C-alpha positions in Angstrom: 9.7 93.9 82.7 6.2 93.0 81.6 4.5 89.9 82.9 2.6 87.7 80.5 -1.1 87.5 81.3 -2.5 84.1 82.4 -3.8 82.1 79.4 -6.9 80.1 78.7 -6.0 76.5 79.6 -8.0 75.1 76.7 -6.1 77.3 74.2 -2.7 76.0 75.3 -1.9 73.0 73.1 0.6 71.4 75.6 -1.9 71.6 78.4 -5.1 70.7 76.4 -3.4 67.6 75.1 -3.1 66.3 78.6 -6.7 67.0 79.5 -8.0 63.4 79.0 -5.1 61.9 80.8 -5.5 64.2 83.8 -9.3 63.5 83.8 -9.1 59.8 83.4 -10.8 59.2 86.8 -13.9 61.1 85.7 -17.1 59.2 86.3 -19.5 61.1 84.0 -18.7 59.4 80.7 -20.3 56.1 81.5 -23.2 57.9 83.2 -24.1 59.9 80.1 -23.6 56.9 77.8 -26.1 55.0 79.9 -28.4 58.0 79.9 -28.4 58.2 76.1 -29.4 54.6 75.9 -32.1 54.9 78.5 -33.7 58.0 76.9 -33.9 56.2 73.6 -31.8 58.9 71.9 -30.6 58.5 68.3 -29.2 62.0 67.8 -27.0 63.5 70.5 -25.4 67.0 70.7 -22.5 67.6 73.0 -22.3 71.3 73.9 -18.7 72.2 75.0 -17.4 69.0 73.5 -13.8 69.7 74.6 -11.4 67.0 73.4 -14.3 65.1 71.8 -13.9 62.0 73.9 -17.6 61.6 74.8 -18.6 62.4 71.2 -16.2 59.7 70.0 -17.6 57.1 72.5 -21.2 57.9 71.5 -20.4 57.7 67.8 -18.7 54.4 68.4 -22.0 53.1 69.8 -23.9 54.1 66.7 -25.4 57.5 67.7 -25.5 60.4 65.3 -23.4 63.0 67.1 -22.8 66.7 66.8 -20.0 68.2 68.9 -20.0 72.0 69.5 -16.8 73.5 70.9 -15.6 77.2 70.8 -11.9 76.5 71.2 -10.0 75.5 68.1 -7.2 73.8 70.1 -9.7 71.4 71.6 -11.3 70.7 68.2 -7.9 69.8 66.8 -7.5 67.2 69.6 -11.1 66.0 68.9 -10.2 65.3 65.3 -7.8 62.6 66.5 -10.4 60.7 68.5 -11.0 57.1 67.3 -14.5 57.8 65.8 -14.0 61.5 65.0 -14.9 61.0 61.3 -18.4 59.9 62.4 -19.0 63.1 64.4 -20.2 66.5 63.0 -17.9 69.1 64.6 -18.9 72.7 64.9 -16.7 75.4 66.2 -19.0 77.7 68.1 -21.4 78.0 71.0 -25.0 77.0 71.9 -26.2 79.5 69.2 -24.7 77.2 66.6 -26.6 74.1 67.7 -28.8 72.9 64.8 -32.5 73.6 65.1 -34.8 70.9 66.4 -32.2 68.2 65.7 -31.2 66.4 68.9 -33.0 63.8 71.0 -30.5 64.6 73.7 -28.3 67.6 74.4 -25.5 67.2 76.9 -23.3 69.7 78.8 -20.7 67.6 80.6 -17.4 68.3 82.4 -19.2 71.0 84.4 -19.7 73.1 81.2 -22.8 74.5 82.8 -20.6 76.4 85.3 -19.0 78.5 82.6 -22.1 80.7 82.3 -21.3 83.4 84.8 -24.6 85.3 85.2 -28.3 84.7 84.9 -28.5 86.2 81.4 -25.9 83.9 80.0 -27.4 80.9 81.8 -30.9 81.4 80.4 -29.4 82.1 76.9 -27.6 78.7 76.8 -30.6 76.8 78.1 -32.8 78.5 75.6 -30.6 77.6 72.7 -30.3 74.0 74.0 -34.0 73.8 74.1 -34.3 75.1 70.6 -32.0 72.3 69.4 -34.2 69.6 70.8 -36.7 67.6 68.8 -40.2 67.1 70.3 -39.8 65.0 73.4 -36.0 65.7 73.5 -34.0 66.1 76.7 -31.2 68.2 78.1 -28.8 66.8 80.7 -26.0 68.5 82.6 -24.4 68.8 86.0 -23.1 71.5 88.3 -21.1 71.1 91.5 -23.1 71.5 94.7 -21.9 74.8 96.1 -22.6 73.7 99.7 -19.8 71.2 99.4 -17.3 74.0 98.5 -15.2 71.8 96.1 -12.9 74.8 95.4 -11.3 74.4 98.9 -9.7 71.2 97.7 -8.1 72.9 94.7 -5.7 75.1 96.6 -2.1 73.9 96.7 0.2 71.8 94.5 -1.0 68.7 92.7 0.6 66.1 90.4 -0.5 66.0 86.8 0.3 63.7 83.8 3.0 66.2 82.7 4.4 67.5 86.0 2.7 69.6 88.7 0.2 72.4 89.0 0.0 74.9 91.8 -3.5 76.4 92.3 -4.7 79.6 94.1 -8.4 80.3 94.5 -10.4 83.4 94.9 -14.1 83.5 95.6 -16.5 86.4 95.1 -20.2 85.6 95.8 -21.0 82.6 93.5 -18.0 83.0 91.3 -14.8 81.1 91.9 -11.6 82.0 90.0 -8.6 79.7 90.1 -5.2 80.7 88.8 -3.0 77.7 88.0 0.8 77.5 87.5 1.8 74.4 85.5 5.3 73.2 85.7 6.8 70.4 83.5 10.0 69.6 81.6 9.3 72.3 79.0 8.9 75.2 81.5 6.1 77.0 83.4 2.8 78.3 82.2 0.0 80.1 84.0 -3.7 79.8 83.3 -6.8 81.4 84.8 -10.4 80.3 84.9 -13.7 81.5 86.5 -16.5 79.2 87.2 -20.0 79.9 88.7 -21.3 77.8 91.6 -25.0 78.7 91.3 -27.6 78.0 93.9 -30.3 75.4 93.3 -32.9 78.2 92.9 -30.7 79.9 90.3 -30.3 76.7 88.2 -34.0 75.9 88.3 -35.1 79.5 87.7 -33.0 79.5 84.5 -34.6 76.2 83.4 -38.1 77.6 84.0 -37.3 80.8 82.0 -36.0 78.7 79.1 -39.2 76.5 79.1 -37.5 73.4 80.5 -38.7 71.3 83.4 -36.7 68.9 85.7 -37.5 65.3 84.9 -34.9 63.7 87.3 -32.0 64.8 89.4 -29.2 62.9 91.1 -26.6 63.8 93.6 -23.7 61.7 92.3 -22.7 59.5 89.4 -23.9 56.4 91.3 -27.4 57.9 90.9 -27.9 58.5 94.6 -30.5 61.1 95.4 -29.6 64.7 96.0 -28.7 65.5 99.6 -27.2 68.5 101.2 -23.7 67.0 101.0 -24.1 65.6 97.5 -21.0 66.5 95.4 -23.1 67.0 92.2 -26.4 68.2 91.0 -27.1 66.1 87.8 -30.1 67.2 85.9 -32.2 65.5 83.3 -34.7 68.0 81.8 -37.3 68.2 79.1 -39.2 70.9 77.3 -42.4 72.0 79.0 
């Protein structure tokens, strides 16, 4: 008997539909909304927009917003957000960002960790930089690898729809988690690989793409970066 291959979480409608509910404790949304105001942005591009929640919140505050997302399932969910009609949605990747359009480009929800080698990392940064208007900024976050967040993923956890059992495998700076989701409709398995790059890897990519670090924080409360900070949150600008 053949065994079905694990799926992409974001392509499974039943799972993707629960993303916002399962992520309701996330602290990054208010952080990035405040950052958009502080930088004086008028046009904001969200790269890897997911369910479109942040795009909708930004549009509701009067920003001109473009959301870029490769997965059609997520874009379908984004279309149902309260201010979806005010957002320009693009199915694609960083290459599809409009040229010299944005005052602020965002990569939230640890999107920056989906670029699994140096070449992919420099490529996305270069396209993000290309999308910026003069004086524009790029902001994103990655998990601090020294904290080893993946160790907390192992085991069975409650979700808005049932439970998920996670197993984790690490190879160098790549962490792959395989998740078995169980709810009233049955069981599904998904798999995902994320990169936990070193500080030097992150900043070398920025330099190669012509971006420089303006500010960096270690958590959503804007505390400074320390060895045990859970996040590295970067605000960058073109050199």
